[in-house]
All heavy atoms as a GROMACS GRO file, in nm:
protein
  579
    1MET      N    1   3.291   6.084  -3.833
    1MET     CA    2   3.260   5.944  -3.808
    1MET      C    3   3.116   5.919  -3.849
    1MET      O    4   3.025   5.989  -3.809
    1MET     CB    5   3.280   5.915  -3.658
    1MET     CG    6   3.243   5.776  -3.620
    1MET     SD    7   3.295   5.731  -3.453
    1MET     CE    8   3.157   5.787  -3.357
    2THR      N    9   3.094   5.816  -3.929
    2THR     CA   10   2.960   5.779  -3.972
    2THR      C   11   2.903   5.676  -3.876
    2THR      O   12   2.967   5.575  -3.847
    2THR     CB   13   2.964   5.719  -4.114
    2THR    OG1   14   3.024   5.812  -4.201
    2THR    CG2   15   2.826   5.685  -4.163
    3ARG      N   16   2.785   5.704  -3.828
    3ARG     CA   17   2.720   5.612  -3.735
    3ARG      C   18   2.641   5.509  -3.812
    3ARG      O   19   2.564   5.542  -3.902
    3ARG     CB   20   2.629   5.690  -3.641
    3ARG     CG   21   2.585   5.608  -3.524
    3ARG     CD   22   2.523   5.695  -3.421
    3ARG     NE   23   2.380   5.695  -3.445
    3ARG     CZ   24   2.295   5.775  -3.386
    3ARG    NH1   25   2.337   5.865  -3.303
    3ARG    NH2   26   2.167   5.767  -3.409
    4GLY      N   27   2.658   5.382  -3.776
    4GLY     CA   28   2.582   5.276  -3.841
    4GLY      C   29   2.439   5.273  -3.795
    4GLY      O   30   2.400   5.340  -3.700
    5ARG      N   31   2.361   5.196  -3.862
    5ARG     CA   32   2.219   5.181  -3.826
    5ARG      C   33   2.205   5.100  -3.699
    5ARG      O   34   2.285   5.013  -3.671
    5ARG     CB   35   2.145   5.114  -3.940
    5ARG     CG   36   2.136   5.201  -4.064
    5ARG     CD   37   2.054   5.134  -4.172
    5ARG     NE   38   1.942   5.060  -4.120
    5ARG     CZ   39   1.815   5.101  -4.124
    5ARG    NH1   40   1.785   5.213  -4.180
    5ARG    NH2   41   1.718   5.026  -4.075
    6GLU      N   42   2.100   5.127  -3.627
    6GLU     CA   43   2.068   5.053  -3.506
    6GLU      C   44   1.922   5.011  -3.510
    6GLU      O   45   1.840   5.076  -3.574
    6GLU     CB   46   2.091   5.142  -3.383
    6GLU     CG   47   2.234   5.189  -3.369
    6GLU     CD   48   2.254   5.283  -3.252
    6GLU    OE1   49   2.180   5.270  -3.152
    6GLU    OE2   50   2.343   5.368  -3.261
    7VAL      N   51   1.892   4.900  -3.442
    7VAL     CA   52   1.755   4.849  -3.432
    7VAL      C   53   1.720   4.839  -3.284
    7VAL      O   54   1.802   4.796  -3.203
    7VAL     CB   55   1.741   4.711  -3.500
    7VAL    CG1   56   1.603   4.653  -3.479
    7VAL    CG2   57   1.772   4.721  -3.648
    8LEU      N   58   1.599   4.879  -3.250
    8LEU     CA   59   1.549   4.872  -3.113
    8LEU      C   60   1.425   4.784  -3.111
    8LEU      O   61   1.324   4.817  -3.172
    8LEU     CB   62   1.514   5.012  -3.061
    8LEU     CG   63   1.432   5.019  -2.932
    8LEU    CD1   64   1.510   4.961  -2.815
    8LEU    CD2   65   1.391   5.163  -2.904
    9PHE      N   66   1.434   4.669  -3.044
    9PHE     CA   67   1.318   4.582  -3.026
    9PHE      C   68   1.251   4.618  -2.893
    9PHE      O   69   1.318   4.625  -2.790
    9PHE     CB   70   1.359   4.434  -3.024
    9PHE     CG   71   1.409   4.385  -3.156
    9PHE    CD1   72   1.544   4.365  -3.178
    9PHE    CD2   73   1.320   4.359  -3.259
    9PHE    CE1   74   1.591   4.319  -3.301
    9PHE    CE2   75   1.365   4.314  -3.382
    9PHE     CZ   76   1.501   4.293  -3.403
   10ILE      N   77   1.120   4.640  -2.898
   10ILE     CA   78   1.044   4.678  -2.779
   10ILE      C   79   0.938   4.572  -2.752
   10ILE      O   80   0.855   4.543  -2.838
   10ILE     CB   81   0.975   4.815  -2.797
   10ILE    CG1   82   1.078   4.923  -2.832
   10ILE    CG2   83   0.896   4.852  -2.672
   10ILE    CD1   84   1.014   5.055  -2.874
   11ASP      N   85   0.941   4.515  -2.632
   11ASP     CA   86   0.838   4.420  -2.593
   11ASP      C   87   0.710   4.498  -2.563
   11ASP      O   88   0.714   4.600  -2.494
   11ASP     CB   89   0.881   4.342  -2.469
   11ASP     CG   90   0.779   4.238  -2.431
   11ASP    OD1   91   0.772   4.135  -2.501
   11ASP    OD2   92   0.704   4.260  -2.334
   12PRO      N   93   0.595   4.454  -2.615
   12PRO     CA   94   0.471   4.528  -2.593
   12PRO      C   95   0.424   4.530  -2.447
   12PRO      O   96   0.338   4.608  -2.411
   12PRO     CB   97   0.368   4.457  -2.682
   12PRO     CG   98   0.421   4.319  -2.697
   12PRO     CD   99   0.572   4.334  -2.695
   13GLY      N  100   0.485   4.448  -2.361
   13GLY     CA  101   0.447   4.444  -2.221
   13GLY      C  102   0.513   4.549  -2.134
   13GLY      O  103   0.479   4.563  -2.017
   14VAL      N  104   0.608   4.625  -2.190
   14VAL     CA  105   0.671   4.730  -2.109
   14VAL      C  106   0.577   4.849  -2.098
   14VAL      O  107   0.490   4.870  -2.182
   14VAL     CB  108   0.808   4.773  -2.165
   14VAL    CG1  109   0.905   4.656  -2.167
   14VAL    CG2  110   0.797   4.835  -2.301
   15ASP      N  111   0.596   4.928  -1.995
   15ASP     CA  112   0.512   5.045  -1.973
   15ASP      C  113   0.537   5.152  -2.078
   15ASP      O  114   0.651   5.178  -2.115
   15ASP     CB  115   0.538   5.104  -1.834
   15ASP     CG  116   0.493   5.011  -1.722
   15ASP    OD1  117   0.407   4.925  -1.747
   15ASP    OD2  118   0.544   5.026  -1.610
   16ASP      N  119   0.430   5.212  -2.122
   16ASP     CA  120   0.432   5.331  -2.207
   16ASP      C  121   0.515   5.316  -2.334
   16ASP      O  122   0.608   5.393  -2.360
   16ASP     CB  123   0.478   5.452  -2.126
   16ASP     CG  124   0.414   5.580  -2.176
   16ASP    OD1  125   0.343   5.577  -2.279
   16ASP    OD2  126   0.435   5.684  -2.113
   17VAL      N  127   0.479   5.218  -2.415
   17VAL     CA  128   0.548   5.193  -2.541
   17VAL      C  129   0.546   5.317  -2.631
   17VAL      O  130   0.645   5.348  -2.697
   17VAL     CB  131   0.487   5.071  -2.615
   17VAL    CG1  132   0.543   5.056  -2.755
   17VAL    CG2  133   0.509   4.944  -2.534
   18ALA      N  134   0.436   5.390  -2.630
   18ALA     CA  135   0.425   5.510  -2.715
   18ALA      C  136   0.531   5.614  -2.679
   18ALA      O  137   0.590   5.678  -2.768
   18ALA     CB  138   0.286   5.570  -2.704
   19THR      N  139   0.558   5.631  -2.551
   19THR     CA  140   0.661   5.727  -2.509
   19THR      C  141   0.799   5.678  -2.550
   19THR      O  142   0.882   5.757  -2.596
   19THR     CB  143   0.654   5.750  -2.357
   19THR    OG1  144   0.526   5.804  -2.325
   19THR    CG2  145   0.762   5.845  -2.310
   20LEU      N  146   0.824   5.549  -2.534
   20LEU     CA  147   0.952   5.494  -2.580
   20LEU      C  148   0.970   5.518  -2.729
   20LEU      O  149   1.076   5.562  -2.774
   20LEU     CB  150   0.959   5.343  -2.552
   20LEU     CG  151   0.981   5.301  -2.408
   20LEU    CD1  152   0.962   5.151  -2.395
   20LEU    CD2  153   1.120   5.341  -2.363
   21TRP      N  154   0.866   5.488  -2.805
   21TRP     CA  155   0.870   5.505  -2.951
   21TRP      C  156   0.901   5.650  -2.987
   21TRP      O  157   0.985   5.678  -3.072
   21TRP     CB  158   0.737   5.462  -3.011
   21TRP     CG  159   0.735   5.459  -3.160
   21TRP    CD1  160   0.722   5.565  -3.244
   21TRP    CD2  161   0.747   5.344  -3.244
   21TRP    NE1  162   0.724   5.525  -3.374
   21TRP    CE2  163   0.740   5.389  -3.378
   21TRP    CE3  164   0.761   5.208  -3.220
   21TRP    CZ2  165   0.748   5.303  -3.486
   21TRP    CZ3  166   0.769   5.124  -3.329
   21TRP    CH2  167   0.763   5.170  -3.459
   22ALA      N  168   0.832   5.743  -2.921
   22ALA     CA  169   0.848   5.885  -2.951
   22ALA      C  170   0.988   5.936  -2.915
   22ALA      O  171   1.036   6.032  -2.976
   22ALA     CB  172   0.743   5.967  -2.876
   23GLY      N  173   1.054   5.871  -2.820
   23GLY     CA  174   1.185   5.917  -2.776
   23GLY      C  175   1.303   5.853  -2.847
   23GLY      O  176   1.418   5.880  -2.813
   24VAL      N  177   1.276   5.769  -2.945
   24VAL     CA  178   1.386   5.703  -3.017
   24VAL      C  179   1.463   5.806  -3.099
   24VAL      O  180   1.405   5.887  -3.171
   24VAL     CB  181   1.330   5.591  -3.108
   24VAL    CG1  182   1.438   5.533  -3.197
   24VAL    CG2  183   1.267   5.482  -3.023
   25ARG      N  184   1.594   5.801  -3.086
   25ARG     CA  185   1.677   5.899  -3.157
   25ARG      C  186   1.690   5.863  -3.305
   25ARG      O  187   1.672   5.747  -3.342
   25ARG     CB  188   1.812   5.914  -3.089
   25ARG     CG  189   1.896   5.792  -3.085
   25ARG     CD  190   2.024   5.817  -3.004
   25ARG     NE  191   2.077   5.696  -2.947
   25ARG     CZ  192   2.139   5.602  -3.015
   25ARG    NH1  193   2.157   5.614  -3.144
   25ARG    NH2  194   2.184   5.493  -2.955
   26PRO      N  195   1.723   5.963  -3.387
   26PRO     CA  196   1.742   5.937  -3.530
   26PRO      C  197   1.849   5.829  -3.552
   26PRO      O  198   1.947   5.821  -3.478
   26PRO     CB  199   1.788   6.072  -3.585
   26PRO     CG  200   1.735   6.172  -3.488
   26PRO     CD  201   1.739   6.104  -3.353
   27GLY      N  202   1.828   5.748  -3.653
   27GLY     CA  203   1.922   5.640  -3.684
   27GLY      C  204   1.889   5.509  -3.616
   27GLY      O  205   1.954   5.408  -3.641
   28VAL      N  206   1.787   5.510  -3.529
   28VAL     CA  207   1.746   5.388  -3.460
   28VAL      C  208   1.607   5.350  -3.510
   28VAL      O  209   1.514   5.431  -3.503
   28VAL     CB  210   1.743   5.407  -3.306
   28VAL    CG1  211   1.696   5.278  -3.238
   28VAL    CG2  212   1.879   5.448  -3.254
   29GLU      N  213   1.594   5.230  -3.560
   29GLU     CA  214   1.464   5.182  -3.609
   29GLU      C  215   1.393   5.104  -3.498
   29GLU      O  216   1.439   4.996  -3.459
   29GLU     CB  217   1.482   5.091  -3.729
   29GLU     CG  218   1.353   5.035  -3.782
   29GLU     CD  219   1.370   4.938  -3.896
   29GLU    OE1  220   1.481   4.927  -3.950
   29GLU    OE2  221   1.271   4.871  -3.930
   30PRO      N  222   1.282   5.156  -3.445
   30PRO     CA  223   1.210   5.083  -3.341
   30PRO      C  224   1.117   4.978  -3.401
   30PRO      O  225   1.052   5.002  -3.502
   30PRO     CB  226   1.130   5.193  -3.270
   30PRO     CG  227   1.107   5.295  -3.376
   30PRO     CD  228   1.226   5.289  -3.468
   31ILE      N  229   1.113   4.862  -3.337
   31ILE     CA  230   1.024   4.754  -3.379
   31ILE      C  231   0.954   4.701  -3.255
   31ILE      O  232   1.020   4.652  -3.162
   31ILE     CB  233   1.102   4.640  -3.448
   31ILE    CG1  234   1.172   4.692  -3.574
   31ILE    CG2  235   1.009   4.522  -3.479
   31ILE    CD1  236   1.267   4.593  -3.638
   32VAL      N  237   0.822   4.713  -3.250
   32VAL     CA  238   0.745   4.658  -3.138
   32VAL      C  239   0.715   4.512  -3.170
   32VAL      O  240   0.660   4.479  -3.276
   32VAL     CB  241   0.615   4.736  -3.113
   32VAL    CG1  242   0.535   4.672  -3.000
   32VAL    CG2  243   0.646   4.882  -3.079
   33LEU      N  244   0.755   4.424  -3.079
   33LEU     CA  245   0.735   4.281  -3.098
   33LEU      C  246   0.589   4.243  -3.079
   33LEU      O  247   0.513   4.311  -3.011
   33LEU     CB  248   0.823   4.204  -2.999
   33LEU     CG  249   0.973   4.228  -3.016
   33LEU    CD1  250   1.049   4.177  -2.896
   33LEU    CD2  251   1.023   4.164  -3.144
   34ASN      N  252   0.551   4.132  -3.139
   34ASN     CA  253   0.416   4.078  -3.127
   34ASN      C  254   0.418   3.972  -3.017
   34ASN      O  255   0.489   3.872  -3.028
   34ASN     CB  256   0.376   4.016  -3.262
   34ASN     CG  257   0.240   3.953  -3.260
   34ASN    OD1  258   0.189   3.911  -3.157
   34ASN    ND2  259   0.179   3.944  -3.377
   35ALA      N  260   0.342   3.994  -2.911
   35ALA     CA  261   0.341   3.901  -2.797
   35ALA      C  262   0.290   3.763  -2.834
   35ALA      O  263   0.315   3.666  -2.762
   35ALA     CB  264   0.257   3.958  -2.683
   36GLY      N  265   0.222   3.748  -2.945
   36GLY     CA  266   0.167   3.620  -2.985
   36GLY      C  267   0.258   3.537  -3.074
   36GLY      O  268   0.219   3.429  -3.116
   37ARG      N  269   0.377   3.586  -3.101
   37ARG     CA  270   0.471   3.513  -3.188
   37ARG      C  271   0.603   3.492  -3.115
   37ARG      O  272   0.641   3.574  -3.032
   37ARG     CB  273   0.497   3.593  -3.316
   37ARG     CG  274   0.374   3.606  -3.403
   37ARG     CD  275   0.405   3.664  -3.541
   37ARG     NE  276   0.510   3.588  -3.605
   37ARG     CZ  277   0.614   3.646  -3.667
   37ARG    NH1  278   0.628   3.776  -3.673
   37ARG    NH2  279   0.706   3.571  -3.725
   38PRO      N  280   0.677   3.387  -3.148
   38PRO     CA  281   0.807   3.364  -3.085
   38PRO      C  282   0.903   3.482  -3.111
   38PRO      O  283   0.918   3.528  -3.224
   38PRO     CB  284   0.859   3.237  -3.152
   38PRO     CG  285   0.737   3.169  -3.203
   38PRO     CD  286   0.641   3.279  -3.241
   39VAL      N  287   0.964   3.529  -3.005
   39VAL     CA  288   1.052   3.645  -3.013
   39VAL      C  289   1.171   3.620  -3.105
   39VAL      O  290   1.206   3.706  -3.187
   39VAL     CB  291   1.100   3.684  -2.871
   39VAL    CG1  292   1.203   3.794  -2.876
   39VAL    CG2  293   0.981   3.727  -2.787
   40ALA      N  294   1.235   3.505  -3.092
   40ALA     CA  295   1.353   3.476  -3.174
   40ALA      C  296   1.319   3.483  -3.323
   40ALA      O  297   1.396   3.538  -3.403
   40ALA     CB  298   1.410   3.339  -3.138
   41ALA      N  299   1.205   3.430  -3.362
   41ALA     CA  300   1.165   3.432  -3.503
   41ALA      C  301   1.142   3.575  -3.551
   41ALA      O  302   1.182   3.612  -3.661
   41ALA     CB  303   1.039   3.348  -3.523
   42GLN      N  304   1.078   3.657  -3.468
   42GLN     CA  305   1.053   3.796  -3.507
   42GLN      C  306   1.182   3.873  -3.524
   42GLN      O  307   1.200   3.948  -3.620
   42GLN     CB  308   0.967   3.866  -3.401
   42GLN     CG  309   0.825   3.816  -3.394
   42GLN     CD  310   0.749   3.889  -3.287
   42GLN    OE1  311   0.719   4.007  -3.302
   42GLN    NE2  312   0.717   3.821  -3.178
   43MET      N  313   1.275   3.855  -3.431
   43MET     CA  314   1.402   3.925  -3.440
   43MET      C  315   1.482   3.878  -3.561
   43MET      O  316   1.540   3.958  -3.633
   43MET     CB  317   1.482   3.908  -3.312
   43MET     CG  318   1.425   3.983  -3.195
   43MET     SD  319   1.532   3.961  -3.050
   43MET     CE  320   1.454   4.074  -2.936
   44ALA      N  321   1.482   3.747  -3.583
   44ALA     CA  322   1.554   3.693  -3.699
   44ALA      C  323   1.496   3.748  -3.829
   44ALA      O  324   1.570   3.786  -3.920
   44ALA     CB  325   1.548   3.540  -3.698
   45GLU      N  326   1.364   3.754  -3.840
   45GLU     CA  327   1.301   3.809  -3.960
   45GLU      C  328   1.336   3.956  -3.979
   45GLU      O  329   1.366   3.999  -4.091
   45GLU     CB  330   1.148   3.794  -3.950
   45GLU     CG  331   1.099   3.652  -3.963
   45GLU     CD  332   0.952   3.638  -3.926
   45GLU    OE1  333   0.880   3.739  -3.912
   45GLU    OE2  334   0.907   3.522  -3.909
   46ALA      N  335   1.334   4.032  -3.871
   46ALA     CA  336   1.363   4.176  -3.881
   46ALA      C  337   1.509   4.202  -3.917
   46ALA      O  338   1.540   4.302  -3.982
   46ALA     CB  339   1.328   4.244  -3.749
   47LEU      N  340   1.598   4.114  -3.876
   47LEU     CA  341   1.741   4.134  -3.900
   47LEU      C  342   1.791   4.065  -4.027
   47LEU      O  343   1.903   4.093  -4.071
   47LEU     CB  344   1.822   4.085  -3.780
   47LEU     CG  345   1.795   4.160  -3.649
   47LEU    CD1  346   1.868   4.093  -3.534
   47LEU    CD2  347   1.832   4.307  -3.660
   48ALA      N  348   1.709   3.979  -4.086
   48ALA     CA  349   1.750   3.905  -4.206
   48ALA      C  350   1.787   4.001  -4.319
   48ALA      O  351   1.716   4.098  -4.347
   48ALA     CB  352   1.638   3.812  -4.251
   49GLY      N  353   1.899   3.974  -4.379
   49GLY     CA  354   1.944   4.052  -4.494
   49GLY      C  355   2.006   4.187  -4.460
   49GLY      O  356   2.048   4.259  -4.549
   50ARG      N  357   2.012   4.222  -4.334
   50ARG     CA  358   2.073   4.349  -4.294
   50ARG      C  359   2.222   4.329  -4.272
   50ARG      O  360   2.266   4.224  -4.228
   50ARG     CB  361   2.011   4.402  -4.166
   50ARG     CG  362   1.866   4.440  -4.179
   50ARG     CD  363   1.819   4.495  -4.046
   50ARG     NE  364   1.677   4.512  -4.045
   50ARG     CZ  365   1.617   4.626  -4.013
   50ARG    NH1  366   1.687   4.732  -3.982
   50ARG    NH2  367   1.486   4.634  -4.012
   51SER      N  368   2.296   4.433  -4.297
   51SER     CA  369   2.438   4.432  -4.265
   51SER      C  370   2.477   4.572  -4.220
   51SER      O  371   2.404   4.668  -4.242
   51SER     CB  372   2.521   4.390  -4.386
   51SER     OG  373   2.504   4.482  -4.491
   52GLY      N  374   2.588   4.583  -4.156
   52GLY     CA  375   2.637   4.712  -4.113
   52GLY      C  376   2.569   4.771  -3.992
   52GLY      O  377   2.582   4.890  -3.965
   53LEU      N  378   2.494   4.688  -3.917
   53LEU     CA  379   2.432   4.739  -3.795
   53LEU      C  380   2.540   4.767  -3.691
   53LEU      O  381   2.633   4.690  -3.675
   53LEU     CB  382   2.334   4.637  -3.737
   53LEU     CG  383   2.204   4.616  -3.814
   53LEU    CD1  384   2.124   4.501  -3.752
   53LEU    CD2  385   2.121   4.742  -3.815
   54SER      N  386   2.523   4.876  -3.619
   54SER     CA  387   2.619   4.906  -3.513
   54SER      C  388   2.567   4.863  -3.376
   54SER      O  389   2.645   4.848  -3.283
   54SER     CB  390   2.653   5.055  -3.510
   54SER     OG  391   2.538   5.133  -3.488
   55ALA      N  392   2.436   4.843  -3.364
   55ALA     CA  393   2.380   4.800  -3.236
   55ALA      C  394   2.241   4.743  -3.255
   55ALA      O  395   2.169   4.782  -3.346
   55ALA     CB  396   2.374   4.918  -3.138
   56VAL      N  397   2.208   4.650  -3.168
   56VAL     CA  398   2.073   4.597  -3.156
   56VAL      C  399   2.035   4.613  -3.010
   56VAL      O  400   2.103   4.560  -2.922
   56VAL     CB  401   2.064   4.449  -3.199
   56VAL    CG1  402   1.925   4.394  -3.174
   56VAL    CG2  403   2.103   4.434  -3.346
   57HIS      N  404   1.930   4.688  -2.984
   57HIS     CA  405   1.884   4.716  -2.848
   57HIS      C  406   1.756   4.638  -2.820
   57HIS      O  407   1.677   4.614  -2.912
   57HIS     CB  408   1.854   4.865  -2.830
   57HIS     CG  409   1.964   4.955  -2.874
   57HIS    ND1  410   2.071   4.987  -2.793
   57HIS    CD2  411   1.984   5.022  -2.991
   57HIS    CE1  412   2.152   5.069  -2.857
   57HIS    NE2  413   2.102   5.093  -2.977
   58VAL      N  414   1.734   4.605  -2.693
   58VAL     CA  415   1.613   4.535  -2.652
   58VAL      C  416   1.560   4.603  -2.526
   58VAL      O  417   1.634   4.624  -2.429
   58VAL     CB  418   1.640   4.386  -2.621
   58VAL    CG1  419   1.515   4.318  -2.568
   58VAL    CG2  420   1.692   4.315  -2.745
   59VAL      N  421   1.430   4.638  -2.527
   59VAL     CA  422   1.364   4.689  -2.408
   59VAL      C  423   1.257   4.587  -2.370
   59VAL      O  424   1.165   4.560  -2.448
   59VAL     CB  425   1.298   4.827  -2.434
   59VAL    CG1  426   1.220   4.873  -2.311
   59VAL    CG2  427   1.404   4.931  -2.472
   60ALA      N  428   1.275   4.527  -2.252
   60ALA     CA  429   1.183   4.423  -2.203
   60ALA      C  430   1.199   4.414  -2.052
   60ALA      O  431   1.284   4.482  -1.994
   60ALA     CB  432   1.214   4.289  -2.268
   61HIS      N  433   1.120   4.332  -1.991
   61HIS     CA  434   1.135   4.304  -1.848
   61HIS      C  435   1.236   4.192  -1.831
   61HIS      O  436   1.268   4.121  -1.926
   61HIS     CB  437   1.001   4.264  -1.786
   61HIS     CG  438   0.905   4.377  -1.779
   61HIS    ND1  439   0.802   4.391  -1.869
   61HIS    CD2  440   0.898   4.483  -1.696
   61HIS    CE1  441   0.734   4.501  -1.840
   61HIS    NE2  442   0.790   4.560  -1.736
   62GLY      N  443   1.283   4.173  -1.711
   62GLY     CA  444   1.378   4.065  -1.689
   62GLY      C  445   1.409   4.043  -1.543
   62GLY      O  446   1.358   4.112  -1.454
   63ALA      N  447   1.494   3.946  -1.523
   63ALA     CA  448   1.545   3.910  -1.392
   63ALA      C  449   1.684   3.853  -1.417
   63ALA      O  450   1.720   3.829  -1.534
   63ALA     CB  451   1.454   3.806  -1.326
   64PRO      N  452   1.763   3.830  -1.314
   64PRO     CA  453   1.896   3.775  -1.338
   64PRO      C  454   1.892   3.648  -1.424
   64PRO      O  455   1.823   3.552  -1.391
   64PRO     CB  456   1.947   3.745  -1.197
   64PRO     CG  457   1.878   3.847  -1.111
   64PRO     CD  458   1.740   3.857  -1.172
   65GLY      N  459   1.959   3.652  -1.536
   65GLY     CA  460   1.967   3.537  -1.625
   65GLY      C  461   1.851   3.517  -1.719
   65GLY      O  462   1.851   3.422  -1.798
   66VAL      N  463   1.751   3.605  -1.716
   66VAL     CA  464   1.632   3.587  -1.799
   66VAL      C  465   1.582   3.722  -1.850
   66VAL      O  466   1.576   3.819  -1.776
   66VAL     CB  467   1.517   3.521  -1.718
   66VAL    CG1  468   1.389   3.510  -1.800
   66VAL    CG2  469   1.558   3.385  -1.668
   67VAL      N  470   1.548   3.726  -1.977
   67VAL     CA  471   1.479   3.840  -2.035
   67VAL      C  472   1.337   3.794  -2.063
   67VAL      O  473   1.316   3.694  -2.133
   67VAL     CB  474   1.546   3.890  -2.165
   67VAL    CG1  475   1.470   4.008  -2.222
   67VAL    CG2  476   1.692   3.925  -2.141
   68ALA      N  477   1.238   3.864  -2.007
   68ALA     CA  478   1.098   3.822  -2.019
   68ALA      C  479   1.027   3.903  -2.126
   68ALA      O  480   1.015   4.025  -2.114
   68ALA     CB  481   1.028   3.838  -1.885
   69PHE      N  482   0.982   3.836  -2.229
   69PHE     CA  483   0.903   3.895  -2.336
   69PHE      C  484   0.761   3.844  -2.326
   69PHE      O  485   0.737   3.736  -2.272
   69PHE     CB  486   0.959   3.855  -2.473
   69PHE     CG  487   1.097   3.903  -2.502
   69PHE    CD1  488   1.207   3.822  -2.484
   69PHE    CD2  489   1.118   4.032  -2.550
   69PHE    CE1  490   1.334   3.866  -2.513
   69PHE    CE2  491   1.246   4.078  -2.579
   69PHE     CZ  492   1.354   3.994  -2.560
   70GLY      N  493   0.667   3.919  -2.383
   70GLY     CA  494   0.529   3.873  -2.388
   70GLY      C  495   0.516   3.741  -2.461
   70GLY      O  496   0.429   3.660  -2.432
   71GLY      N  497   0.604   3.718  -2.559
   71GLY     CA  498   0.600   3.595  -2.638
   71GLY      C  499   0.679   3.481  -2.577
   71GLY      O  500   0.696   3.377  -2.639
   72GLY      N  501   0.731   3.498  -2.456
   72GLY     CA  502   0.808   3.394  -2.389
   72GLY      C  503   0.938   3.448  -2.334
   72GLY      O  504   0.990   3.549  -2.382
   73ALA      N  505   0.992   3.381  -2.236
   73ALA     CA  506   1.116   3.424  -2.172
   73ALA      C  507   1.237   3.370  -2.245
   73ALA      O  508   1.231   3.265  -2.309
   73ALA     CB  509   1.118   3.379  -2.027
   74TRP      N  510   1.346   3.444  -2.234
   74TRP     CA  511   1.474   3.402  -2.290
   74TRP      C  512   1.574   3.382  -2.179
   74TRP      O  513   1.583   3.462  -2.086
   74TRP     CB  514   1.530   3.509  -2.382
   74TRP     CG  515   1.493   3.497  -2.526
   74TRP    CD1  516   1.400   3.416  -2.581
   74TRP    CD2  517   1.550   3.570  -2.633
   74TRP    NE1  518   1.394   3.436  -2.717
   74TRP    CE2  519   1.487   3.530  -2.750
   74TRP    CE3  520   1.648   3.668  -2.640
   74TRP    CZ2  521   1.519   3.583  -2.874
   74TRP    CZ3  522   1.680   3.720  -2.764
   74TRP    CH2  523   1.616   3.678  -2.880
   75SER      N  524   1.649   3.276  -2.190
   75SER     CA  525   1.761   3.249  -2.101
   75SER      C  526   1.872   3.191  -2.189
   75SER      O  527   1.850   3.170  -2.309
   75SER     CB  528   1.722   3.148  -1.993
   75SER     OG  529   1.693   3.022  -2.053
   76ALA      N  530   1.987   3.165  -2.133
   76ALA     CA  531   2.094   3.105  -2.213
   76ALA      C  532   2.047   2.974  -2.274
   76ALA      O  533   2.077   2.943  -2.390
   76ALA     CB  534   2.218   3.086  -2.127
   77ALA      N  535   1.972   2.896  -2.198
   77ALA     CA  536   1.923   2.766  -2.248
   77ALA      C  537   1.823   2.783  -2.360
   77ALA      O  538   1.828   2.711  -2.461
   77ALA     CB  539   1.861   2.686  -2.134
   78SER      N  540   1.730   2.876  -2.347
   78SER     CA  541   1.628   2.892  -2.452
   78SER      C  542   1.688   2.953  -2.579
   78SER      O  543   1.647   2.917  -2.689
   78SER     CB  544   1.509   2.975  -2.402
   78SER     OG  545   1.549   3.108  -2.373
   79VAL      N  546   1.786   3.041  -2.563
   79VAL     CA  547   1.852   3.098  -2.682
   79VAL      C  548   1.926   2.987  -2.756
   79VAL      O  549   1.920   2.979  -2.880
   79VAL     CB  550   1.946   3.214  -2.643
   79VAL    CG1  551   2.034   3.253  -2.761
   79VAL    CG2  552   1.866   3.333  -2.595
   80ALA      N  553   1.994   2.900  -2.684
   80ALA     CA  554   2.063   2.789  -2.748
   80ALA      C  555   1.964   2.696  -2.818
   80ALA      O  556   1.989   2.649  -2.930
   80ALA     CB  557   2.143   2.710  -2.643
   81ALA      N  558   1.850   2.672  -2.758
   81ALA     CA  559   1.749   2.584  -2.817
   81ALA      C  560   1.688   2.647  -2.943
   81ALA      O  561   1.652   2.575  -3.037
   81ALA     CB  562   1.638   2.554  -2.716
   82ASP      N  563   1.678   2.781  -2.946
   82ASP     CA  564   1.619   2.850  -3.061
   82ASP      C  565   1.721   2.888  -3.168
   82ASP      O  566   1.686   2.950  -3.267
   82ASP     CB  567   1.549   2.980  -3.015
   82ASP     CG  568   1.423   2.954  -2.937
   82ASP    OD1  569   1.369   2.843  -2.946
   82ASP    OD2  570   1.378   3.047  -2.867
   83ALA      N  571   1.846   2.852  -3.149
   83ALA     CA  572   1.954   2.897  -3.238
   83ALA      C  573   1.930   2.860  -3.383
   83ALA      O  574   1.973   2.930  -3.473
   83ALA     CB  575   2.088   2.842  -3.190
   84GLY      N  576   1.863   2.751  -3.408
   84GLY     CA  577   1.838   2.709  -3.546
   84GLY      C  578   1.743   2.799  -3.615
   84GLY      O  579   1.744   2.826  -3.733
   0.00000   0.00000   0.00000
């Protein structure tokens, strides 16, 4: 079985980003987000033109119904608003 490529987005506000980065398994491309830019735009840029991904992972803080990034929080409403 051939494993597809995976992308891991890491919010810079999580603890010990360097340890997370060092522990990423082969086949997973880690991308540390920029807290000063909109998260949706960064993810869209990183994923543009890619195909055949088997997974997209996100490491960030959160609470029920919200994922909190340094560049702003995501909820169902904010994702819908950023869909364009």
